[in-house]
N, C-alpha and C positions, 0 to 999 in steps of 0.2 A: 606771030612772034613763039621763037622757038625756046626749051625749057630754060636756057640761059640767060635769054632776055628776061624774061619771063619771073625767073628768083631771082634776076636783080632788081626786077620792078616791085617785086613785093616786098623785099630788103629794105627798098628805100621807102617805100609806102608805113610800113610796119614798125621801123626804124622811129619815124614821125609819132607814129601811133603810140608808139611804147615812151616816148619823150613827153608827151603832151599830157597836162593832168586832167582825171574823170570830171567831167561837168558837174561840180558840186551838186548845180539844180535838180541833177537827174538823179545824184545818189540816194538808192532807198526806193525810189519811184516807179511804180509801175508806166509804162506811156504803150499805149496803145494793146495794154494785157500781158505785158512782159517788162520784168525788172529786169531794167537797162544794166547794173552792173553786171548780174548773171550771163546775159545774152552776151555782153563783151568778156567775159572771163571765156566761154565758151568756145565763142569766134577766135579769141586769141589762142587760146591753148590750141586750138586745132592750126593755126595760122602758123605758129609757132614749131609743133612738131612736121608739119608738112617742110620748113626751111629747113629744118634740121635733118631728118631725109634727104635733102636734095631734091623735093618735087616728089615726094613719094608721101600716099596719104592710106592706112586701112581703111577698110571700108566705113567701119563705126561711125569712125572720126569724118569721114568723107559726108555721111549721112547727118552727122550733127552739124558740120558747117554748112550744108544744103538749109537744112533746119532755119539755120541762124539767117543765111541771105534771106529766105523768106521775112524773116521777124523784122530784120534790118528793114526791108525794101517796106514794111508796114509801119516800122516806129516813126521812119524820117519823116514822111510829111507833119507827123505830131509836135517836131523838136523847131529850134529856130536857133538862129546865130551859131554859137561856140559848139552847142549842143550837136547840131547837125553836120557840121565840120567834122566832128570828131567820131561821130558814127559813119560819115560818108565815107572817110580815109578809111575805117575800119571795113564797110561794104564794098569797098573798091580793091581792096587786097583780097576779100572774100573771094567774091568775083573771079578772079586772077587765079586765085590755088582752083576753084572749082572747074574752069575752064580747061585749065591743065590737063586736065582726067572729066572726059564728058562717059559717065555710065550710060 
């Protein structure tokens, strides 16, 4: 997948993610030891910067996003239904961003 295709794929996933309401059941809850609101905000912030910079992410944000990826992987098995769908979409966007620049 070239950068143009990757940008389009992440844009599609992230637009759907931004339109989706945060799952109320998980607001303020720790799942697998992580606050889902903060996890969502951290990952979404990094993806937003990557999209705004047309596929570029500074080292600090890349590291934050890589950590978010690992946390999302740990959280997903604990979720069900809508919560899982919501976080899976964010994980999918996160993976696409990270794979664009393997350090």
